[in-house]
C-alpha positions as CSV (number, residue, x, y, z in Angstrom):
1,M,103.6,92.5,137.4
2,L,101.7,93.1,140.2
3,P,103.0,95.3,143.5
4,K,104.3,93.4,146.5
5,Q,101.9,93.6,149.7
6,T,103.2,95.6,152.3
7,E,100.3,95.8,154.8
8,Y,97.9,93.0,155.0
9,K,94.0,93.0,155.3
10,V,93.5,89.3,156.7
11,G,90.4,87.1,156.2
12,M,90.5,84.1,158.3
13,Y,89.4,81.4,156.9
14,M,87.6,78.6,159.5
15,R,86.0,75.2,158.7
16,L,84.2,72.3,160.3
17,S,82.5,69.3,158.8
18,H,80.6,66.8,160.9
19,D,83.0,64.5,159.9
20,D,85.8,66.6,161.6
21,E,83.9,67.0,164.8
22,R,84.6,63.1,165.6
23,A,88.2,64.2,165.7
24,G,87.7,66.3,168.5
25,E,89.0,69.4,170.1
26,S,91.9,69.8,167.8
27,L,89.9,70.8,164.5
28,S,87.2,73.0,166.5
29,I,86.5,76.5,165.1
30,E,87.5,77.8,168.4
31,N,90.5,76.3,168.5
32,Q,91.1,77.2,164.6
33,R,90.1,80.9,165.9
34,T,92.8,80.6,168.7
35,I,96.1,79.6,166.3
36,L,95.3,81.7,163.5
37,T,94.9,84.5,166.0
38,R,97.8,84.3,168.1
39,Y,100.0,83.9,164.6
40,I,98.5,87.3,163.0
41,E,99.1,89.2,166.3
42,E,102.8,88.1,166.2
43,Q,103.2,89.3,162.6
44,G,101.4,92.5,163.4
45,W,98.8,92.1,160.6
46,T,95.0,93.5,160.5
47,V,92.0,91.3,160.8
48,Y,89.7,92.6,158.2
49,D,87.0,89.9,159.3
50,E,86.3,86.2,160.0
51,Y,84.9,83.8,157.7
52,I,83.6,80.4,159.3
53,D,81.3,77.3,157.2
54,D,80.6,75.2,160.8
55,G,79.3,71.8,159.8
56,I,79.8,71.8,156.1
57,S,82.1,69.6,153.9
58,G,85.5,70.8,152.0
59,T,84.9,69.1,148.5
60,T,83.0,71.7,147.4
61,F,82.7,75.3,147.6
62,E,79.7,76.8,146.4
63,E,77.4,75.3,149.1
64,R,80.1,77.1,151.4
65,P,78.5,80.4,152.3
66,G,81.4,81.3,154.5
67,V,84.2,81.0,151.7
68,Q,81.6,82.4,149.1
69,R,82.0,85.6,151.2
70,L,85.5,85.3,151.9
71,L,86.2,85.0,147.7
72,E,83.8,87.9,147.2
73,D,85.7,90.0,149.7
74,A,89.0,89.0,148.1
75,Q,88.1,89.6,144.6
76,N,86.7,93.2,145.8
77,G,90.3,94.4,147.3
78,R,88.7,94.1,150.6
79,I,91.5,91.4,151.8
80,N,94.6,90.6,150.3
81,L,95.9,87.6,152.5
82,I,93.7,84.8,153.2
83,I,95.1,82.6,156.2
84,C,93.6,79.2,157.3
85,K,95.1,76.2,160.0
86,D,95.6,74.0,157.2
87,L,95.3,73.1,153.4
88,S,92.1,70.7,154.4
89,R,90.1,73.7,156.1
90,F,90.1,75.6,152.7
91,G,89.3,72.9,150.8
92,R,89.3,69.0,150.0
93,N,89.2,69.0,146.4
94,Y,92.3,69.4,145.0
95,I,91.2,70.6,141.3
96,E,89.4,73.8,143.2
97,V,92.1,74.3,145.8
98,G,94.7,74.6,143.1
99,R,92.9,76.5,140.2
100,Y,92.2,79.3,143.5
101,I,96.1,79.1,145.0
102,D,98.0,78.7,141.5
103,Y,95.7,81.0,139.2
104,I,92.8,83.3,141.0
105,F,94.7,84.3,143.8
106,P,97.7,85.4,142.2
107,M,95.6,87.3,139.5
108,Y,94.2,89.2,142.6
109,N,97.5,90.1,143.9
110,I,96.1,87.9,147.2
111,R,98.4,86.2,149.6
112,F,97.5,82.6,150.7
113,I,98.6,80.9,154.2
114,A,98.0,77.6,155.0
115,L,99.6,77.8,158.6
116,T,100.3,74.2,160.2
117,D,101.2,73.0,156.6
118,N,104.0,75.5,156.3
119,V,102.0,76.6,152.8
120,D,102.8,80.3,151.8
121,T,102.3,81.8,148.4
122,A,104.3,84.6,149.2
123,N,107.5,81.8,149.7
124,T,107.3,80.0,146.3
125,D,110.5,78.1,146.8
126,S,109.7,76.3,150.0
127,A,109.5,72.5,149.9
128,S,106.2,73.1,151.4
129,M,104.7,75.0,148.4
130,D,106.4,72.2,146.5
131,M,104.5,69.7,148.2
132,L,101.3,71.3,147.6
133,P,99.7,69.4,144.8
134,I,100.5,66.2,146.9
135,M,98.9,67.6,149.8
136,N,95.6,68.6,148.0
137,V,95.3,65.4,146.1
138,F,96.2,63.5,149.8
139,N,93.4,65.7,151.3
140,E,90.9,64.8,148.6
141,W,91.6,61.1,149.0
142,H,90.9,61.5,152.9
143,S,87.6,63.2,152.2
144,A,86.6,60.1,149.6
145,N,88.0,57.5,152.1
146,T,85.9,59.0,154.8
147,S,82.6,59.4,152.7
148,K,83.0,55.3,151.8
149,K,83.5,54.5,155.5
150,L,80.5,56.6,156.3
151,R,78.5,55.4,153.6
152,A,79.1,51.6,154.7
153,V,78.2,52.7,158.3
154,F,75.1,54.0,157.5
155,E,74.2,50.7,155.0
156,A,74.9,48.8,157.8
157,N,72.8,50.4,160.4
158,A,69.8,50.5,157.7
159,K,69.7,46.9,157.5
160,A,70.1,46.3,161.3
161,G,67.0,48.7,161.4
162,K,68.3,51.3,162.8
163,Y,66.1,54.5,162.1
164,K,67.7,57.8,161.0
165,T,65.8,60.5,161.6
166,T,65.5,64.0,162.9
167,V,62.0,64.6,162.8
168,P,59.7,61.3,163.0
169,P,56.8,60.9,160.5
170,Y,53.5,62.3,161.5
171,G,51.8,59.7,163.7
172,Y,54.7,58.4,165.4
173,L,57.0,59.2,167.9
174,K,61.0,58.5,167.7
175,G,61.6,55.4,170.0
176,T,64.0,55.8,172.5
177,D,65.4,52.3,172.3
178,S,69.1,51.8,170.6
179,K,67.3,51.3,166.9
180,H,65.0,54.5,167.6
181,T,62.0,52.0,166.7
182,P,59.0,54.6,165.8
183,V,56.6,54.6,168.2
184,I,52.7,55.1,167.5
185,E,51.7,58.8,168.4
186,P,47.6,58.3,168.8
187,T,46.5,61.8,167.8
188,G,48.5,61.9,164.9
189,A,48.1,58.2,163.8
190,A,44.3,58.6,164.1
191,V,44.8,61.4,161.6
192,V,46.6,59.2,159.2
193,R,43.8,56.4,159.5
194,R,41.3,59.0,158.6
195,I,43.3,60.3,155.4
196,F,43.8,56.6,154.5
197,E,40.1,55.9,154.9
198,L,38.8,59.1,153.1
199,R,41.3,58.2,150.2
200,A,39.9,54.6,150.1
201,A,36.3,56.1,150.1
202,G,37.7,57.9,146.6
203,N,38.0,61.4,147.7
204,N,40.7,63.1,145.6
205,I,43.7,64.8,147.4
206,R,42.4,68.5,147.4
207,T,38.8,67.2,149.1
208,I,40.7,65.6,151.7
209,A,43.1,68.5,152.5
210,N,40.2,70.7,152.5
211,I,38.3,68.2,154.9
212,L,41.2,68.5,157.4
213,N,41.6,72.0,157.1
214,A,37.8,72.7,157.7
215,D,38.1,70.2,161.2
216,H,41.1,72.6,162.1
217,I,43.6,69.5,162.2
218,P,47.1,71.1,162.7
219,V,49.5,70.4,159.8
220,P,52.2,67.7,160.6
221,S,54.9,70.2,161.5
222,D,52.7,72.1,163.8
223,H,51.6,69.1,165.4
224,Y,55.3,68.1,165.6
225,Y,56.4,71.2,167.5
226,S,53.6,70.9,169.9
227,L,54.5,67.7,171.1
228,I,57.9,68.8,172.0
229,G,56.8,72.4,173.5
230,K,58.6,74.6,171.1
231,P,57.1,77.1,168.3
232,N,57.4,76.1,164.8
233,P,60.3,77.8,163.0
234,I,59.8,76.5,159.4
235,R,58.9,79.7,157.7
236,N,56.1,80.4,154.8
237,C,54.4,77.0,156.5
238,G,51.0,78.2,155.7
239,H,49.7,75.9,158.5
240,L,47.4,74.4,156.0
241,W,47.2,70.7,154.6
242,D,47.8,71.1,151.1
243,N,48.1,68.2,147.9
244,T,51.7,67.6,149.0
245,S,51.1,66.5,152.6
246,V,48.3,64.7,152.1
247,S,50.3,62.6,148.9
248,R,53.2,62.3,151.3
249,I,51.4,60.5,153.7
250,L,49.5,58.2,151.5
251,N,52.6,57.2,149.8
252,N,54.7,56.8,152.7
253,Q,55.1,52.9,153.5
254,I,56.3,53.3,157.2
255,Y,52.5,53.4,158.1
256,L,52.3,49.3,156.7
257,G,55.2,48.9,159.6
258,R,57.6,48.4,157.0
259,L,61.1,50.5,157.7
260,T,62.4,52.0,153.9
261,Q,65.6,53.9,154.3
262,L,68.5,54.7,151.9
263,R,66.2,55.9,149.0
264,T,68.5,58.7,148.1
265,K,72.4,59.3,147.6
266,T,74.2,62.0,146.3
267,V,75.9,61.8,143.3
268,S,79.3,61.6,144.5
269,Y,81.2,63.0,147.5
270,K,82.3,66.1,145.5
271,N,78.6,66.8,144.1
272,H,76.4,66.6,146.4
273,K,73.1,66.8,144.3
274,V,70.7,64.2,145.8
275,I,69.0,61.6,143.6
276,K,67.0,59.0,143.9
277,K,67.9,55.2,144.3
278,D,66.5,52.3,142.3
279,E,63.9,50.8,144.3
280,S,66.0,47.5,144.2
281,D,68.6,49.4,146.0
282,W,66.5,50.6,149.1
283,V,66.9,49.0,152.4
284,V,63.3,47.5,153.4
285,I,62.7,46.0,156.8
286,E,59.1,44.5,156.7
287,N,57.3,44.3,160.2
288,N,59.8,46.6,161.8
289,H,57.4,48.6,164.1
290,E,53.5,48.5,164.6
291,P,51.8,49.8,161.7
292,I,49.0,52.7,161.5
293,V,47.4,51.1,158.7
294,S,46.6,47.7,157.8
295,Q,47.7,45.9,154.5
296,E,43.9,45.8,153.2
297,L,43.5,49.6,153.8
298,W,46.8,50.4,151.8
299,D,45.6,48.3,149.3
300,R,42.4,49.9,148.7
301,V,44.0,53.3,149.0
302,Q,46.4,51.9,145.8
303,A,43.8,50.9,143.8
304,V,41.8,54.1,143.8
305,N,45.4,55.9,143.3
306,A,45.9,53.6,140.2
307,S,42.2,54.7,138.8
308,V,41.7,56.0,135.6
309,A,39.5,58.3,137.6
310,T,40.3,61.4,139.5
311,G,36.7,62.2,140.0
312,R,34.9,65.9,139.6
313,H,32.4,67.1,142.2
314,T,29.3,68.2,141.4
315,K,28.0,71.6,142.0
316,N,26.3,70.7,145.4
317,F,30.2,69.1,146.1
318,K,29.0,65.7,145.5
319,L,31.4,63.2,144.1
320,L,29.3,60.9,141.7
321,P,30.3,57.1,141.9
322,L,31.5,56.8,138.0
323,S,32.9,60.0,137.9
324,G,36.3,59.9,135.7
325,L,35.3,56.3,134.8
326,C,33.0,56.4,132.0
327,Y,34.6,56.5,128.1
328,C,32.8,57.3,124.9
329,A,32.8,53.7,122.9
330,D,32.9,55.3,119.6
331,C,35.8,58.1,119.6
332,G,37.4,56.5,123.5
333,S,37.0,60.1,125.2
334,K,36.0,60.1,128.5
335,M,32.3,60.9,129.3
336,R,31.6,64.6,130.6
337,Q,29.1,64.9,133.7
338,H,26.2,67.4,132.4
339,G,23.5,68.9,134.3
340,G,21.2,69.5,131.0
341,C,18.1,67.7,130.1
342,E,17.4,64.3,128.0
343,R,14.1,64.8,126.1
344,N,11.6,66.7,128.8
345,S,13.9,65.0,132.1
346,T,15.8,67.6,134.2
347,S,18.3,64.3,135.6
348,P,21.9,64.9,135.2
349,V,23.5,62.9,132.4
350,Y,26.9,62.0,130.9
351,V,27.9,63.1,127.2
352,C,30.8,62.4,125.2
353,S,33.3,65.0,126.0
354,R,34.5,65.3,122.3
355,Y,31.4,65.8,121.2
356,A,30.6,68.6,124.0
357,K,33.9,70.2,122.8
358,Y,33.7,70.1,119.1
359,G,30.0,69.0,118.5
360,K,28.5,66.5,116.3
361,A,31.0,66.5,113.4
362,Y,33.3,64.8,115.3
363,C,31.1,62.3,117.7
364,S,27.1,62.0,119.1
365,T,26.4,62.5,122.3
366,H,26.4,59.3,123.8
367,T,23.5,60.6,126.6
368,I,22.9,58.7,129.0
369,R,21.3,59.3,132.6
370,I,23.7,59.1,135.2
371,E,20.9,57.9,137.6
372,L,20.6,55.1,135.0
373,L,24.0,54.1,134.2
374,E,24.8,54.0,137.6
375,S,21.9,51.3,138.4
376,L,23.1,49.2,135.1
377,V,26.7,49.1,136.9
378,L,25.3,48.1,140.3
379,A,23.7,45.2,138.2
380,D,26.4,44.1,136.7
381,I,28.8,44.1,139.6
382,Q,25.5,42.0,141.3
383,R,25.8,39.6,138.7
384,Q,29.5,39.0,138.8
385,I,29.4,38.7,142.9
386,D,26.6,36.2,142.2
387,L,28.5,34.1,139.9
388,V,32.2,34.6,142.6
389,L,29.7,32.8,145.4
390,N,27.7,30.3,143.6
391,E,29.5,29.4,140.6
392,P,31.5,26.7,141.6
393,D,34.6,26.2,138.9
394,I,34.5,30.5,138.7
395,R,38.5,30.4,139.8
396,E,39.0,28.4,136.6
397,K,36.8,30.4,134.4
398,L,38.4,33.6,135.4
399,L,41.8,32.7,134.9
400,A,40.8,31.2,131.6
401,Y,39.5,34.6,130.7
402,K,42.2,36.5,131.5
403,K,45.0,34.1,129.9
404,G,43.0,34.1,126.9
405,D,44.9,31.7,124.4
406,K,48.3,31.4,126.7
407,T,47.0,28.5,128.7
408,E,49.0,25.8,126.2
409,R,51.8,27.9,125.7
410,D,51.9,28.3,129.6
411,N,51.7,24.6,130.4
412,A,54.3,24.0,127.2
413,A,56.6,26.7,129.4
414,R,56.4,25.3,132.5
415,K,57.4,21.6,131.1
416,R,60.2,23.2,129.5
417,L,61.3,24.5,133.1
418,R,61.4,21.1,134.0
419,D,63.2,19.8,131.3
420,I,65.8,22.5,131.2
421,D,66.5,22.0,135.3
422,N,66.9,18.3,134.8
423,R,69.7,19.1,131.5
424,I,71.4,21.5,134.0
425,K,71.6,19.0,136.8
426,E,73.0,16.3,134.7
427,L,75.5,18.6,132.8
428,D,77.2,18.9,136.2
429,R,78.1,15.4,136.3
430,P,80.4,15.1,132.7
431,I,81.8,18.6,133.6
432,R,83.0,16.6,137.3
433,S,83.9,13.6,135.5
434,V,86.3,15.6,133.0
435,Y,87.8,17.2,135.1
436,E,88.5,14.8,137.6
437,D,89.9,12.1,134.5
438,K,92.1,15.4,134.0
439,V,93.3,15.6,137.0
440,A,94.1,11.8,137.1
441,G,95.9,12.3,133.6
442,L,93.4,10.0,132.0
443,I,92.8,12.9,129.1
444,P,95.1,15.2,127.3
445,D,94.5,18.7,128.0
446,K,93.3,19.7,124.8
447,V,90.5,17.2,124.8
448,C,89.5,18.2,128.5
449,A,89.2,21.7,127.6
450,G,87.1,21.4,124.4
451,L,84.8,18.9,126.4
452,L,84.5,21.1,129.1
453,G,83.8,24.2,126.8
454,E,80.9,22.3,125.0
455,Y,79.4,21.3,128.1
456,Q,79.9,24.8,129.9
457,E,78.1,26.7,126.5
458,E,75.6,24.1,126.7
459,K,74.5,25.2,130.6
460,D,75.1,28.9,129.8
461,N,72.4,28.7,126.8
462,L,70.2,26.7,128.8
463,T,70.5,28.8,131.9
464,V,69.4,31.8,129.6
465,E,66.7,30.5,128.2
466,Y,65.6,29.1,132.0
467,E,65.7,32.7,133.2
468,E,63.5,34.2,130.1
469,L,61.0,31.2,130.8
470,S,60.9,32.0,134.6
471,K,59.9,35.4,133.9
472,R,56.9,34.1,131.6
473,T,55.5,31.9,134.3
474,D,55.9,34.5,136.8
475,A,53.6,36.4,134.9
476,E,51.3,33.4,135.1
477,D,51.3,33.1,139.0
478,Q,50.7,37.3,139.2
479,D,47.1,36.0,136.9
480,E,46.5,33.5,140.0
481,R,46.7,36.1,142.3
482,D,44.9,38.8,140.3
483,V,41.9,36.5,140.0
484,D,42.3,35.6,143.7
485,E,42.0,39.3,144.4
486,Y,39.4,40.0,142.2
487,I,36.9,37.4,143.9
488,R,38.1,38.8,147.6
489,R,36.9,42.3,146.2
490,M,33.8,41.1,144.8
491,K,33.1,38.7,148.0
492,S,33.7,41.9,150.3
493,Y,30.6,43.8,148.4
494,A,28.0,40.9,148.7
495,G,24.8,42.1,149.4
496,A,25.6,45.8,148.6
497,E,22.5,47.4,147.3
498,T,23.7,51.0,146.6
499,L,26.9,52.0,144.2
500,T,29.2,53.8,146.0
501,R,32.4,56.0,145.1
502,E,34.6,53.8,146.9
503,M,33.0,50.2,145.1
504,A,33.4,52.0,141.8
505,L,37.2,52.5,142.2
506,T,37.8,49.2,143.9
507,L,36.1,47.0,141.4
508,I,36.1,49.1,137.9
509,E,38.8,49.8,135.8
510,Y,36.4,51.5,133.2
511,V,33.1,51.8,131.5
512,K,32.2,52.2,127.5
513,V,28.9,53.8,126.5
514,D,27.5,53.0,123.5
515,A,26.1,55.7,121.5
516,H,22.3,57.0,122.0
517,P,19.9,54.8,120.3
518,G,17.7,57.4,119.4
519,K,14.7,55.9,120.1
520,H,13.2,55.4,123.4
521,K,13.7,51.6,124.8
522,A,15.9,50.8,121.9
523,P,19.1,48.2,122.7
524,R,22.2,49.7,124.0
525,T,25.4,48.4,124.9
526,I,27.3,49.4,128.2
527,E,30.5,47.6,128.8
528,V,32.2,47.3,132.2
529,F,35.8,46.4,132.4
530,Y,36.9,45.2,135.7
531,K,40.2,45.6,137.7
532,L,42.7,42.7,138.0
533,I,40.9,40.9,135.3
534,D,40.6,42.9,132.5
535,K,43.2,44.8,130.4
536,P,43.6,48.3,132.2
537,L,44.4,51.6,130.0
538,T,47.9,52.8,129.4
539,N,46.2,56.2,128.1
540,K,44.0,57.5,131.1
541,H,42.6,59.8,128.5
542,N,41.1,58.0,125.5
543,A,40.2,54.4,126.0
544,L,40.6,53.3,122.1
545,E,44.2,54.7,121.3
546,S,46.3,52.7,124.2
547,L,44.6,49.5,125.2
548,S,47.3,47.5,126.6
């Protein structure tokens, strides 16, 4: 049996969450301290220390440094009495609160007092101790209910276009209107546009970061705090651009004028781990504020991001137009840049990376001069541009090419959709007629139920079929949009005399290089596959293993 305590070393615990702040002064830390101190002095006890969690929810114990220090001191014998203003200050998780009060504190001979709730573990026969489980459950219910109400408020504000942020995104300032609408900040906005232009030109993320650092462009956090006239408080900032800071800008839709909020949530009101929401659950408002980049520039960047090529710089830091886009036609491996020679030439070449790594037992060289390959690809692009500009029925031909043998099936699907839609409308009439006859007493209940069941079953089956066919026709509509975008991109490069990295990443999906013929001027096959009309690779490392 544990000895009865006679001298108490008191741990005084106080907590205030952001939700509690709305309740006013009665729950403030200072008010809690005044009430507890007065009571402790009246009892003649000694305060060992104060333990405070300010602005932290009571639903979790692990995330509260104050309560963790309190429990550590209690278990180490530094305190033997814990006092707080009420049970909800100690916690709003009835399982955890009950575990400490009923099991852990008695095990360490620690007395617990929740003053205004009249809870005192030294007086186990009191009515308040009998009500303890109910009070714990109520405190947790209060936390759950408050969390639910706050989520509803946040969602309503997001749908109303109210921007909730502490630090605005780089390139914007927080507006002074009621919705805090983002306002363009010229200096940061210019850097954002430059980042997008650099990426659209084919530069990789690391290169963009290096360019910004070389030009001594302040990182976003340094720039923000310089605007508000304060030193940057972020530790381990580094004050240099890196892949993360550049990528964060390139993937932020706010620069399109699109406000996207509520992209994350916590697991529950008790588990505060943040998880990503499904994109369909985001709250998105188009044209919410002035954009920094155009849709056209954004799309060019997304095309670069989706490319199979990341690109590798040469020794003189040049990023070649087709770097990372070329594949061996026989083994499917990527072609590697090589500074060696072809015969007596010193021109740089592409070679099969499988051959370069494992030797001729696994593939042949597939060597081709880089300059020659670029000229061949440019010539093919120029032919495609000429077709787009001069072929009268080029759109229909491209659609037929993209769809393959799907045209007849798609036409049949569209006709079936029209038939289903008409039949569903027709079924509404007999369903209504049967119901009216039933109300008028013209048909028995059993006959009515049977007819309605048959009609409804047919309608449900047709609805399911309609939805499946709609998905197929949506894909056909996407084919048309892809072809239109392909034509637009080709026209934008009309008159181009040089193959650039940006052009290659915008137009080309990948290039397949046939084996070296071994003879001078012998025929050789080079296949160029274009974005939007040719099938993309699902495996960017091998062109043969995973054609979708």
